[in-house]
C-alpha positions in Angstrom: -89.6 -46.9 -11.9 -87.9 -43.7 -12.7 -84.8 -43.0 -10.8 -84.8 -40.5 -8.1 -83.0 -37.3 -9.0 -80.3 -36.3 -6.5 -79.8 -32.7 -5.8 -76.3 -31.3 -5.3 -76.4 -29.7 -1.9 -73.5 -27.4 -0.9 -72.9 -27.8 2.8 -71.4 -24.9 4.6 -68.2 -25.4 6.7 -69.0 -26.4 10.2 -67.2 -24.8 13.2 -66.4 -26.9 16.2 -66.9 -25.3 19.5 -65.6 -26.6 22.8 -66.1 -25.5 26.3 -62.9 -23.4 26.4 -64.4 -21.1 23.7 -66.6 -19.9 26.4 -63.7 -18.0 27.8 -62.5 -14.7 26.1 -58.9 -15.8 26.0 -56.5 -18.6 27.0 -53.6 -17.7 29.3 -51.2 -20.1 27.6 -51.8 -18.5 24.2 -51.0 -15.0 25.5 -48.2 -16.4 27.7 -46.6 -18.1 24.7 -46.9 -15.0 22.6 -45.3 -12.7 25.1 -42.6 -15.3 25.8 -41.7 -15.6 22.1 -41.9 -11.8 21.8 -39.5 -11.3 24.7 -37.2 -14.0 23.3 -37.2 -12.3 19.9 -36.3 -8.9 21.5 -33.6 -10.5 23.6 -32.1 -12.2 20.6 -32.3 -9.0 18.6 -30.5 -7.1 21.4 -27.8 -9.8 21.6 -27.4 -9.7 17.8 -27.1 -5.9 17.9 -24.6 -6.1 20.8 -22.6 -8.7 18.9 -22.6 -6.5 15.8 -21.4 -3.6 18.0 -18.6 -5.8 19.4 -17.6 -6.9 15.9 -17.8 -3.4 14.6 -15.8 -1.9 17.4 -13.3 -4.7 17.6 -12.6 -4.8 13.9 -12.3 -1.0 14.0 -9.6 -1.4 16.6 -7.9 -4.1 14.5 -8.0 -2.0 11.3 -6.9 1.1 13.2 -3.9 -0.8 14.6 -3.0 -2.2 11.2 -3.4 1.2 9.5 -1.2 2.9 12.1 1.4 0.2 12.0 1.8 -0.1 8.2 0.2 3.0 6.7 2.3 5.6 8.4 2.1 8.8 6.5 5.5 10.4 6.3 5.7 13.8 4.8 8.2 14.2 2.0 8.5 18.0 2.5 11.6 18.8 4.4 12.8 22.2 5.8 16.3 23.6 6.0 17.1 26.9 7.9 20.4 28.5 8.4 21.3 30.9 11.2 22.8 33.0 8.5 19.3 34.1 7.8 17.9 32.0 4.9 15.5 29.0 4.8 13.7 26.9 2.2 11.7 23.7 1.8 12.4 20.8 -0.6 10.8 17.5 -1.5 12.9 14.6 -0.2 11.2 12.2 -2.7 12.8 14.2 -5.5 16.0 15.8 -4.0 18.8 14.7 -1.8 20.3 17.4 0.4 23.6 17.9 2.3 25.0 21.0 4.0 28.2 22.2 5.7 28.2 23.9 9.1 30.8 26.7 9.1 31.0 26.6 12.8 32.6 23.1 13.0 33.1 22.1 9.3 30.9 19.1 9.7 28.7 17.7 6.9 25.0 17.1 7.7 22.6 15.2 5.5 19.1 13.7 5.6 16.9 14.3 8.7 19.8 16.0 10.5 19.1 19.1 8.4 15.9 19.7 10.2 18.0 21.3 13.0 18.9 24.9 12.3 22.7 25.4 12.2 25.3 27.7 10.6 24.8 26.2 7.1 27.0 28.2 4.8 26.7 25.9 1.8 23.8 23.6 0.9 23.8 21.1 -2.0 20.8 19.4 -3.6 20.9 16.7 -6.2 18.1 15.1 -8.2 16.8 11.7 -7.2 15.4 11.0 -10.7 18.5 9.5 -12.2 18.4 5.8 -11.5 22.1 5.4 -10.8 24.3 6.2 -7.8 25.3 9.6 -9.2 23.2 12.5 -10.3 23.7 14.5 -13.5 22.2 17.7 -12.1 22.9 19.6 -9.0 22.0 22.8 -7.1 24.3 24.7 -4.8 23.3 27.5 -2.4 26.2 29.5 -0.8 26.1 32.5 1.5 29.0 34.9 2.3 28.5 36.1 5.9 29.7 39.5 5.0 29.8 41.5 1.8 31.4 44.7 0.8 28.9 47.6 1.1 29.6 48.8 -2.4 29.6 45.3 -4.0 26.9 45.0 -6.7 25.2 42.0 -8.2 27.5 41.8 -11.2 30.5 41.6 -8.9 28.9 38.9 -6.8 28.2 36.9 -9.9 31.9 37.4 -11.0 33.1 35.9 -7.7 30.8 33.0 -8.2 32.2 32.2 -11.6 35.7 32.6 -10.4 35.3 30.5 -7.3 33.8 27.5 -9.2 35.4 25.5 -11.9 33.6 27.4 -14.6 36.0 27.8 -17.6 34.9 28.5 -21.1 31.4 29.5 -20.0 29.5 31.8 -22.3 26.6 33.9 -21.0 23.5 33.4 -23.2 21.0 35.6 -21.2 20.8 37.7 -18.1 17.9 39.3 -16.2 16.8 40.2 -12.8 14.4 38.1 -10.8 12.8 38.3 -7.3 13.6 35.6 -4.7 12.0 35.9 -1.3 11.2 39.5 -1.9 14.8 40.4 -2.9 16.3 41.2 -6.3 18.7 38.6 -7.8 20.7 38.6 -11.0 19.9 35.5 -13.1 22.3 34.4 -15.8 22.3 31.4 -18.1 25.6 30.0 -19.3 26.6 27.5 -21.9 29.9 25.7 -22.6 32.1 27.2 -25.3 31.8 25.0 -28.4 35.5 25.2 -29.2 36.9 23.5 -26.1 35.7 20.0 -26.9 34.6 19.8 -30.5 33.8 16.1 -30.3 31.9 16.0 -27.1 30.1 19.3 -27.7 27.9 17.2 -30.0 27.0 15.0 -27.1 26.8 17.1 -24.0 25.6 20.7 -23.9 25.9 21.6 -20.2 23.8 24.5 -19.0 24.6 26.5 -15.9 22.1 28.9 -14.3 23.3 31.3 -11.6 21.4 33.6 -9.2 23.5 36.3 -7.5 22.0 38.4 -4.8 22.6 40.5 -1.7 20.3 40.3 1.3 20.9 41.9 4.7 24.5 42.6 3.9 25.2 39.0 2.9 26.1 37.8 -0.6 24.1 34.8 -2.0 25.2 32.6 -4.8 22.8 30.0 -6.2 23.8 27.8 -9.1 22.0 25.0 -11.0 24.0 22.7 -13.4 22.3 20.4 -15.8 23.3 18.1 -18.7 21.2 19.8 -21.4 18.6 22.5 -21.5 16.0 19.8 -21.7 16.8 18.5 -18.2 14.0 18.9 -15.7 14.9 21.4 -13.0 11.4 22.1 -11.6 12.3 20.7 -8.2 15.2 23.2 -7.9 12.9 26.0 -9.0 10.5 25.0 -6.2 13.3 25.4 -3.8 14.1 28.9 -5.0 10.4 29.9 -4.9 10.2 28.7 -1.2 13.3 30.7 0.0 12.8 33.2 2.7 15.4 35.6 4.3 15.6 37.1 7.8 18.3 38.9 9.7 17.9 36.6 12.6 17.8 32.8 12.8 15.0 31.3 10.8 13.3 28.1 11.6 10.7 26.5 9.4 10.2 23.3 11.3 6.9 21.7 10.3 3.9 21.9 12.6 2.3 18.6 12.9 -1.5 19.2 13.1 -3.0 15.8 12.9 -6.7 15.8 13.5 -8.1 12.5 14.8 -11.1 11.6 12.8 -13.8 9.9 14.8 -16.3 7.7 13.1 -19.8 7.7 14.6 -22.0 4.7 13.9 -25.7 5.4 14.0 -28.1 3.2 15.9 -29.9 2.4 12.7 -26.7 1.0 11.2 -26.6 -1.5 14.1 -30.3 -2.4 13.8 -30.1 -3.3 10.2 -26.6 -4.9 10.6 -25.1 -2.8 7.9 -21.6 -3.8 8.9 -22.3 -7.3 10.2 -21.9 -9.2 7.0 -18.5 -7.7 6.2 -17.2 -8.1 9.8 -18.5 -11.5 10.5 -17.7 -13.1 7.2 -15.4 -16.0 7.5 -14.7 -16.2 3.7 -11.4 -15.1 2.3 -11.2 -11.4 1.2 -11.2 -11.3 -2.6 -10.2 -7.7 -2.9 -8.2 -6.7 0.2 -7.8 -3.1 1.2 -4.5 -1.3 1.0 -3.9 -1.8 4.8 -4.7 -5.5 4.4 -2.1 -5.8 1.5 0.4 -3.9 3.6 -0.1 -6.1 6.7 0.1 -9.3 4.6 3.2 -8.5 2.6 5.1 -5.9 4.5 7.1 -8.5 6.5 8.4 -9.8 3.1 9.8 -6.4 2.3 13.4 -5.8 3.4 15.8 -2.8 3.5 19.0 -3.1 1.4 22.3 -1.4 2.0 25.0 -1.2 -0.6 28.2 0.4 0.5 31.5 -0.3 -1.1 35.0 1.0 -1.9 37.3 -0.1 -4.7 40.3 1.0 -6.8 39.6 0.7 -10.5 42.1 0.1 -13.2 41.6 0.2 -16.9 43.8 -2.1 -18.9 46.0 -2.6 -15.9 46.5 1.2 -15.4 45.1 2.6 -12.1 42.2 5.0 -13.1 40.2 5.7 -9.9 41.3 5.3 -6.3 39.0 4.8 -3.4 35.9 4.9 -5.6 33.4 4.6 -2.8 29.7 4.7 -2.6 28.1 5.2 0.8 24.8 6.8 -0.2 22.7 4.0 -1.7 19.9 2.3 0.2 16.7 0.8 -1.1 14.1 -1.8 -0.8 13.7 -5.4 -1.8 11.2 -8.2 -1.3 11.4 -12.0 -0.9 10.3 -14.0 -3.9 11.6 -17.3 -2.5 11.4 -18.6 1.1 15.0 -19.9 0.5 16.4 -16.4 0.7 15.9 -15.1 -2.9 15.2 -11.4 -3.0 14.1 -9.1 -5.9 15.1 -5.4 -6.1 16.3 -2.7 -8.6 19.6 -3.0 -10.3 20.6 0.5 -9.3 20.2 -0.3 -5.6 22.8 -3.1 -5.6 25.1 -2.2 -8.5 28.8 -1.9 -7.9 30.1 -2.4 -11.5 33.4 -0.7 -12.1 32.4 0.1 -15.6 29.3 1.9 -14.4 31.4 3.8 -11.8 33.9 5.0 -14.5 31.3 6.0 -17.0 29.1 7.9 -14.5 32.1 9.5 -13.0 33.3 10.8 -16.4 29.8 12.2 -17.2 29.5 14.0 -13.9 32.9 15.5 -14.2 31.8 16.9 -17.6 28.4 18.2 -16.5 29.0 19.4 -13.0 32.7 20.4 -13.1 33.0 21.2 -16.8 35.9 18.7 -17.0 35.7 16.7 -20.2 39.1 15.0 -20.0 37.8 11.8 -18.4 34.9 11.5 -20.9 37.3 12.1 -23.8 39.6 9.4 -22.5 36.8 6.9 -22.5 35.6 8.0 -25.9 39.0 7.5 -27.3 39.1 4.0 -25.6 35.8 3.2 -27.3 37.2 4.4 -30.7 34.4 7.1 -31.0 35.3 9.5 -33.8 33.7 12.5 -35.4 32.1 10.3 -38.0 30.2 8.4 -35.2 28.6 11.6 -34.0 27.1 13.4 -37.1 26.1 17.0 -36.8 22.7 16.1 -38.3 21.8 14.3 -35.1 20.4 16.0 -32.0 22.7 16.1 -29.0 20.4 13.6 -27.3 20.9 11.1 -30.2 24.6 11.6 -30.1 24.7 11.1 -26.3 22.9 7.8 -26.8 25.5 6.8 -29.4 28.4 7.7 -27.1 26.9 5.9 -24.1 26.4 2.7 -26.1 29.9 2.9 -27.4 31.3 3.3 -23.8 29.4 0.3 -22.6 30.8 -1.5 -25.6 34.3 -1.3 -24.0 35.1 -4.9 -23.0 34.4 -5.7 -19.3 37.9 -7.3 -19.2 39.4 -3.8 -19.5 38.1 -3.0 -16.0 39.5 -4.5 -12.9 39.2 -3.7 -9.2 41.6 -4.0 -6.3 41.9 -3.0 -2.7 38.1 -3.4 -2.6 35.3 -4.4 -0.2 31.5 -4.7 -0.9 29.3 -4.4 2.1 25.9 -5.4 0.6 23.4 -6.1 3.4 19.8 -7.0 3.9 18.0 -5.9 7.1 15.2 -8.3 7.9 13.7 -6.6 10.9 14.0 -3.7 13.2 17.7 -4.2 13.7 19.8 -1.9 11.5 23.5 -1.7 10.7 25.5 0.9 12.8 26.0 3.7 10.2 29.3 4.9 11.7 30.8 1.4 11.9 29.5 0.5 8.5 31.0 3.5 6.7 34.2 3.3 8.8 34.7 -0.4 8.0 34.0 0.2 4.3 36.5 3.0 4.0 39.1 0.8 5.8 38.3 -2.0 3.3 37.0 -4.2 6.1 33.9 -6.4 5.6 31.1 -5.4 7.9 30.1 -8.4 10.1 26.8 -10.2 9.9 24.3 -9.5 12.7 21.3 -11.6 13.8 18.9 -10.0 11.4 21.4 -8.0 9.1 22.8 -10.5 6.7 25.3 -10.2 3.9 23.8 -10.6 0.4 25.2 -11.7 -3.0 24.1 -10.5 -6.4 22.8 -13.6 -8.3 21.8 -11.7 -11.4 21.5 -8.1 -12.6 20.2 -6.3 -15.7 21.2 -2.7 -15.4 23.2 0.1 -16.9 23.8 3.2 -14.7 23.7 5.6 -17.7 20.5 4.2 -19.1 17.6 6.6 -19.1 19.7 9.5 -20.3 18.8 8.5 -23.9 16.4 5.6 -23.4 16.9 2.2 -21.9 19.0 -0.7 -23.3 18.7 -2.8 -20.2 16.0 -3.0 -17.5 16.7 -2.1 -13.9 16.2 -5.3 -12.0 18.4 -7.6 -9.8 18.1 -10.8 -7.8 19.9 -11.3 -4.5 20.5 -14.3 -2.3 21.0 -14.5 1.4 21.5 -17.6 3.6 18.6 -19.2 5.5 15.1 -20.6 4.9 11.6 -20.0 6.1 11.3 -16.4 4.9 7.9 -14.8 4.1 7.2 -14.3 0.4 5.1 -12.2 -1.9 2.8 -13.5 -4.6 4.0 -12.7 -8.1 1.5 -11.5 -10.7 1.8 -10.1 -14.2 1.1 -7.0 -16.2 -2.2 -8.6 -17.3 -3.3 -8.1 -13.7 -3.1 -4.3 -14.1 -5.9 -2.1 -15.4 -6.0 1.6 -15.9 -7.5 3.4 -13.0 -7.0 0.4 -10.6 -5.4 0.9 -7.2 -1.7 0.3 -6.8 0.1 -0.2 -3.5 3.9 0.3 -3.0 5.8 -1.0 0.0 9.3 0.2 0.9 11.4 2.5 3.0 11.0 6.0 1.7 12.3 9.2 3.2 15.7 10.5 4.1 18.0 8.7 6.5 18.5 9.8 10.1 22.2 9.4 10.4 24.2 9.2 7.1 21.7 9.1 4.3 21.7 5.3 4.0 20.0 4.2 7.3 16.5 4.6 8.4 15.8 3.7 12.0 12.3 2.4 11.2 12.4 -1.3 10.2 8.8 -1.5 9.2 8.0 -1.0 5.5 5.8 2.0 4.7 2.8 2.0 2.4 2.1 4.5 -0.4 -0.9 4.0 -2.7 -2.5 5.5 -5.7 -3.8 4.5 -9.1 -2.5 3.2 -12.4 -2.4 6.0 -14.9 -1.3 3.9 -17.9 1.0 1.1 -19.2 3.6 2.4 -21.5 6.7 1.3 -23.5 10.0 2.3 -21.8 12.1 4.7 -23.8 14.8 3.2 -26.0 15.0 0.3 -28.4 14.2 -2.4 -25.9 10.8 -4.1 -25.5 10.4 -3.2 -21.8 7.2 -1.8 -20.4 6.6 0.4 -17.4 3.5 1.3 -15.3 2.8 5.0 -14.9 1.2 5.8 -11.6 0.5 8.6 -9.2 1.7 6.4 -6.3 4.7 8.2 -4.8 8.1 6.6 -5.3 10.8 8.3 -3.2 14.3 7.8 -2.0 14.5 4.4 -0.5 11.3 3.1 -2.2 13.4 1.9 -5.1 13.2 -1.9 -5.4 10.0 -2.2 -3.4 7.0 -4.3 -4.7 4.1 -2.7 -6.5 1.0 -4.7 -5.5 -2.5 -4.6 -6.9 -5.6 -4.9 -4.7 -5.7 -8.6 -5.3 -2.4 -9.0 -3.6 -0.3 -9.7 -6.7 3.1 -8.1 -7.2 2.9 -6.6 -10.7 6.1 -4.5 -10.8 9.0 -3.0 -9.0 9.0 0.7 -7.9 11.8 2.4 -9.8 11.5 6.0 -11.0 10.1 9.4 -10.1 10.0 12.3 -12.6 8.9 15.8 -11.9 6.7 17.7 -14.4 8.1 20.4 -16.6 6.7 23.2 -14.5 5.8 23.8 -10.9 2.2 23.2 -11.7 2.7 19.9 -13.3 2.2 16.6 -11.5 4.9 14.2 -10.5 5.1 11.0 -12.6 6.2 7.7 -11.1 7.1 4.6 -13.0 7.1 0.9 -12.0 9.2 -1.7 -13.8 7.2 -4.6 -15.2 7.6 -7.7 -13.0 8.2 -9.7 -16.2 11.6 -8.0 -16.3 12.4 -9.9 -13.1 10.9 -13.2 -14.0 12.6 -13.0 -17.4 16.0 -12.4 -15.7 15.5 -15.4 -13.4 14.7 -17.7 -16.4 17.7 -16.4 -18.4 20.0 -17.1 -15.5 18.3 -20.4 -14.5 17.5 -19.1 -11.1 14.8 -21.0 -9.2 13.2 -20.2 -5.9 10.8 -21.8 -3.5 7.5 -19.9 -3.5 5.9 -22.0 -0.7 6.5 -20.5 2.7 5.1 -21.9 6.0 5.8 -18.5 7.6 3.7 -16.7 5.0 0.8 -19.3 5.3 0.7 -18.9 9.1 1.0 -15.2 8.9 -1.9 -14.8 6.4 -4.1 -17.0 8.6 -3.2 -14.9 11.6 -3.9 -11.7 9.8 -7.2 -12.9 8.5 -8.4 -13.8 12.0 -7.0 -10.6 13.6 -8.7 -8.5 10.9 -12.0 -10.1 12.0 -11.3 -9.6 15.7 -10.7 -13.3 16.4 -7.8 -12.3 18.6 -7.5 -15.5 20.6 -7.5 -17.6 17.5 -5.0 -15.4 15.7 -2.5 -15.8 18.5 -2.0 -19.5 17.6 -0.8 -18.6 14.2 1.2 -15.5 15.3 3.1 -17.7 17.7 3.8 -20.1 14.8 5.2 -17.2 12.8 7.4 -16.2 15.7 8.9 -19.7 16.0 9.4 -20.1 12.2 10.8 -16.6 11.6 12.2 -14.9 14.7 13.3 -11.9 12.7 9.7 -11.1 11.7 9.5 -7.3 12.1 5.9 -7.0 13.3 4.6 -10.3 14.7 5.6 -9.2 18.3 3.4 -6.1 18.0 0.5 -8.1 16.8 0.8 -10.6 19.6 0.9 -7.7 22.2 -2.1 -6.0 20.6 -4.1 -9.2 20.4 -3.6 -9.9 24.1 -4.6 -6.3 24.9 -7.8 -6.6 22.9 -8.6 -9.9 24.6 -8.2 -8.3 28.1 -10.4 -5.4 27.1 -13.2 -7.9 26.1 -12.9 -7.2 22.3 -12.2 -10.8 21.3 -14.8 -12.2 18.9 -15.2 -16.0 19.2 -15.1 -18.1 16.1 -18.3 -19.9 17.4 -21.0 -19.2 14.8 -22.8 -16.7 17.0 -24.3 -14.8 14.2 -25.9 -17.9 12.7 -27.2 -19.2 16.1 -28.6 -15.8 17.0 -30.2 -15.3 13.6 -31.8 -18.8 13.6 -33.1 -18.2 17.2 -34.5 -14.8 16.2 -36.2 -16.3 13.2 -37.8 -19.1 15.2 -39.0 -16.7 17.9 -40.4 -14.4 15.3 -42.3 -17.2 13.4 -43.6 -18.5 16.8 -44.9 -15.1 17.7 -46.7 -14.8 14.4 -48.3 -18.3 14.9 -49.5 -17.4 18.3 -51.1 -14.2 17.0 -53.0 -16.4 14.5 -54.1 -18.8 17.2 -55.3 -15.9 19.5 -57.3 -14.4 16.6 -58.8 -17.7 15.8 -59.9 -18.3 19.4 -61.3 -14.8 19.6 -63.5 -15.5 16.5 -64.8 -18.8 18.0 -65.5 -17.1 21.3 -67.6 -14.5 19.6 -69.5 -17.3 17.7 -70.1 -19.1 21.0 -71.6 -16.0 22.6 -73.8 -15.5 19.6 -75.2 -19.0 19.8 -75.7 -19.0 23.6 -77.5 -15.6 23.4 -79.9 -16.9 20.7 -80.7 -20.0 22.8 -79.5 -22.3 20.1 -77.0 -24.0 22.4 -76.7 -24.2 26.1 -73.7 -22.8 27.9 -70.9 -25.2 27.9 -69.0 -26.4 30.9 -66.0 -28.7 31.3 -67.0 -32.1 30.1 -69.6 -30.8 27.6 -69.7 -32.5 24.3 -68.3 -30.4 21.3 -70.9 -28.5 19.3 -70.8 -28.1 15.5 -72.4 -25.0 14.1 -72.7 -23.2 10.8 -71.6 -19.6 11.5 -72.9 -18.1 8.3 -76.5 -19.5 8.5 -79.3 -17.1 9.4 -81.0 -19.7 11.5 -78.6 -21.7 13.4 -79.8 -25.2 14.3 -78.2 -27.6 16.7 -76.3 -30.3 15.1 -76.2 -33.8 16.4 -72.8 -35.2 17.0 -71.5 -37.0 13.9 -71.8 -40.7 14.6 -70.3 -43.5 12.6 -72.7 -45.2 10.1 -74.8 -48.2 11.5 -75.8 -51.3 9.6 -79.5 -51.5 8.5 -81.8 -53.8 10.6 -82.8 -57.2 9.2 -86.6 -57.9 8.5 -87.7 -61.5 9.4 -91.0 -63.4 9.1 -92.9 -64.8 12.1 -92.4 -68.4 11.0 -89.3 -68.5 9.1 -88.5 -71.5 7.0 -85.1 -72.7 7.1 -85.0 -72.5 3.3 -86.9 -69.3 2.9 -85.5 -66.0 1.8 -86.3 -62.5 3.0 -89.2 -60.8 1.2 -88.4 -58.1 -1.4 -88.5 -54.6 0.1 -89.0 -51.4 -1.7 -87.5 -48.1 -0.6 
């Protein structure tokens, strides 16, 4: 028989209806939805509040760090005399001193901010990287002047009162200073007085003579050659004002507090949350972070000494004292090894003799000492050919002077008070200078320790005609457990990158060598370029707009990754008042090379630094209670730490004010909870929509009489919602076995008859 053809029938999806679909909604569905929605809102609010806590707390932490380490000290200083004149100067470029005619006392540094009867003010350049300067400016005032005295007569008195012999005027003109007419004259040394040295030094003297309010003013600027930069002195002249009465130009400090307002939307989208709550290490720390992390490893250095110097056994200089050198340094070894500039710690008798002779020639027009040394070095006319420039011949002479054997120079009746201040405690300036002049060693204090020079690579006269040596030195103090910096290399420096310098800039408050603030200050800027240092050496320097001033010398220059790439060393003013100031950082390779050459090793692992960094990282993220554990470790390991006590105090204050952010993963927990609640709410919306559709289908079938209203206990009904004619469907039953057909008289051996379907 032919086989029956089976038709493919596509059955429509059946929908199961139960008695609860007779109700328009289920309370538990809506209850769950609103519960999840409320939970999501609560978690969102908690997350926003946590973000606000972190934001505000970290703002407090960063503000504290910024105020503690990034203190902005102005370098513009003001001097006013009751004689009726006043001016401003840049303390990063010039060093000032003045005599008070009322008592004969000398005032320097910050003491000059008080108006007194200053009759004579002297300014010297801070560019020269030695202990003496080869340029100088003097301002003198005569309280009374003859009524008939003219400017030429005032100028004549100036030349006669100073040690100006053999000066020849090369030009003369009138200029205006502070609204008054002055006679300006430029003078050169007579070429016949020192035929040999005239090929080396060509000193220039510029004088300004004036008469204001019946008082005679005499201003003079002395320089080594006409190429010397005097823009800082010209800025002083341009800033001068005159008044019959006492003049005071004390700076007005108008600091506007900038308030940062955070928008509600920022909190809602957690714009600051990831940064503030991140527990990972900071790969590119900010300047304030760099400052807080490494400032404790920066120390202030004092170098005060007196000595009698003999040359070949013959007394040459008596009481050659230096009491005006202070600078910065930084720990490179936890065992007390410190890096700094050579000019900060130098006390070489040869350097003192050479610089003393040069200054006598330039400032006082006395060439006898320089001629004596030239004869000792066997410098002759042939060595200084007329075809050379004066700068070239100056370089030849200086190299010859440094060629004089060190054994020719000896010291006696000497004392060297070279100290390192570790914290806020500073040497007593009066006692320090008094003891040094009396040839008495200044005693160690708890955090002011005597230091020894382990190695130095420096010549005081370098830079006048290029560099032969670098300007680095290594010191050693007793003790262990000191904080350390992380040394990098010049390869870590890129043009345009940020550069941070830590040190102790600014003039001193007592005697020019002491600054009462024991916390290193931060200055920052960018890298302009990397250049070869002038001279025949292979040294490199980093040019930067980061300010390097008095006291910054020897401080570390740190990139934004926290690596020390150089040592702050020089500042040079532009050629005119409109030009920028150029600052130069010595390559850190100069220091590491000196250490290798002298076989100096140092321990770069510091438990103090490790604990300090952990504490700073936690403090920076507002984990104040956790940071205290590490700060207390630092205090125990290094009691002289200059800032840990302030961090401990501030952390306790923040905890009391409720700003402490716990290290529990609150952000993660709240975020997961918020996600679960949100997903649950979405699921409940789907369930409610599905129930609503089945309820509508139930009503449709009841209305059409296809099914009866369902009550609790009714069997489920299966319907086809898309059929035009809805038929009731029997409950789906499991398949049953087919019945067996038997005959009326079955035989035991018989078989069932064949059946046909």
